[in-house]
N, C-alpha and C positions, 0 to 999 in steps of 0.2 A: 503494498499500500503506499502511494507517494505521500509527501507531508505535505505536496503540494494542492492546498483546499480549492475553493473555489472563489470567484469574484477578483482574483489577485492576490489572494490569501497565501502564504506559504508559511509553516510554522516546524522546519527542523529541528531538534533536538535530538538529545543524547544524555547519558549517564556515563561519567569517567572519572578516573581517579585522581586525576590531576587537579580537581578542584574542590575546596573544601566549604561552598555554599552555592546556593544558585547564580551563575550565569546568566544574564538576557541581553539581547541586542537588538534593538530596531533600525531597520535598513528600507529606508525608500528608493529602490534605482532607478528612478525617471520612466522611462518606456517600461522596464519590464523587464525580467530574466527567464526561460524557457525553466520550467520546474516540473514537469509532466504532471502538471495538476490534474484533477476531476474534470474539471470542463475545459482541458486546454488551453487556459488563457496563460500569460506569462506572468511571472509573478510582481507585483508592484508593490506589495509591502510583504517583507521578509522581516518575521519575530523567531530569533535565535535563542533557545533555550537549551543549557547544559546545566548539569545537575551532576552533586557526587552521586555516585554508584552506592552510596551506603545506604542514600537516601531514595534511590529510584523505587523501590518498592511502594514506599508511602505516598508518594507523589502520583501514580499510575492511575489509583481511581480516580483522580480531578483532572488529571489530564484526557481522559477517556470522555468524562461527560460536556467538555469543551465543544467539541464539533458538533453535537444534538443542538447547543444553543446558538453557535453559529449559524446553523441551517433553519433556525426559529427567526433568528434576527434578519436575514436575509430574507427570510419568505414572508415578510409584513406579521408575523405571530408571536413577535418574540415577548419576552419577560423583561423586567428592567433591567438586569446585569446578568451576569454567570451564575451558574448552580455555585453556592458557598456552603462550607463545609458547616455542620452542625454546631453550635456554637455551645462550650462545654458550661454546665452549672459549675460555678465556684460557690 
């Protein structure tokens, strides 16, 4: 499965040993770059996510909920924001 989603959005990501915290970068490469996206459009917004390998299993569930939220946003049936983890009671 490609990390090139739809509407010019790509979210390449990976878990590595060489970072101790989540690293993110947002790039808007002008006319876009080929990214083997679902809709065959070039990526005009690229959100790169790199996480520590030790944290990869804890964040996996959250990242899998994002595409459904994005699909709702682009189809006009969106909620006000991405899904959030439940708040812990203190």
